[in-house]
N, C-alpha and C positions, 0 to 999 in steps of 0.2 A: 504494500500500500504506500502511496506517495507521502502521507503524513504520519507514517508509523514512528518517526523520530520524536513525535510529541507524546508518546506513551510515557507515563511517569516511571522512570527508572531511578535507582538509588543515586547514581552520579548526577543526573540532571537536577533532581530535587535538591541534593546537597549543594551543588554549585549555585543554584538559584537562591537558596537560603543564605549562603555566604555572601552573594552579591547584594541581596536585600538587607543584610545586616551591616553593610558598610555605610558610612555617612556620606551618601552621594547627592543628597538634595541640599542645595545651598540657598540662603536668603541674604541679600545685602540690605542693610538698614542704614539709611542716612540719618545721622544725628543732627540735632539742631545746632550744635557747636561746630559742625563742619566735618566731623569724622565719620568713618564708616565702620559698622560692626557686621561681621559675617557670622551667621548662624548656620550650623550644619545639622541635618536631620537624618535619622535612620528610617528608611521606608517601612520596615516592619513595625517599628514603634509608632509611627504616624498612623498606619493603618489600624492598629489596635486602639489607639486613642480616639480616632474618629468613630469607631464602633462603640467605644465606651461612652462617649459624649452624645451619641445618637445623631451625628451629622452624616446621614446616610448617603447623600449625594457625593460628598468628599470621600466617604468610605468606598463607595463603588468605583470612584475614579482611581483610588489607590489599588483596589483589587484589579482593575483593568491594567494599571501600570505593572503590577506584579505578574499578571498573565503575559504581558508583553515581554517582560524580562525573562520569563520562563521560555517563551518561544525563541527569543534571541539566543539564550544559553543553550537550548536544545539544538538549534540549528548550528551553532558554533561547535558543539561537541560532535554532531554528525559530520560536519565538514572536516574537523580535525581528524576524526577516525577514518574518513574516506581518503584524506591526504596521506595518512599513515599507511593504510593498506595499499594505496597506489605506489607509495615510495618503496615499500618492501617487495612489491611485485617485480620491479626491475632488477 
């Protein structure tokens, strides 16, 4: 099947949780005194906080972001394995 790489496997899920546990979301805040403060957020933490506070629109947006990360990670693992098998064939 063409989309069989999306099946949840240990490696895909583990790498996805590792990526979602990194502080990859940034927010730049301009201070009134002229400085800039940079806040970094962890996507898993933000997702659970949106669910806890009942902000369902933002929660679903973060779930969509998590699914997007899962698809990208799964495609990257599938591509890396295909390159590896192609390289050892020669």
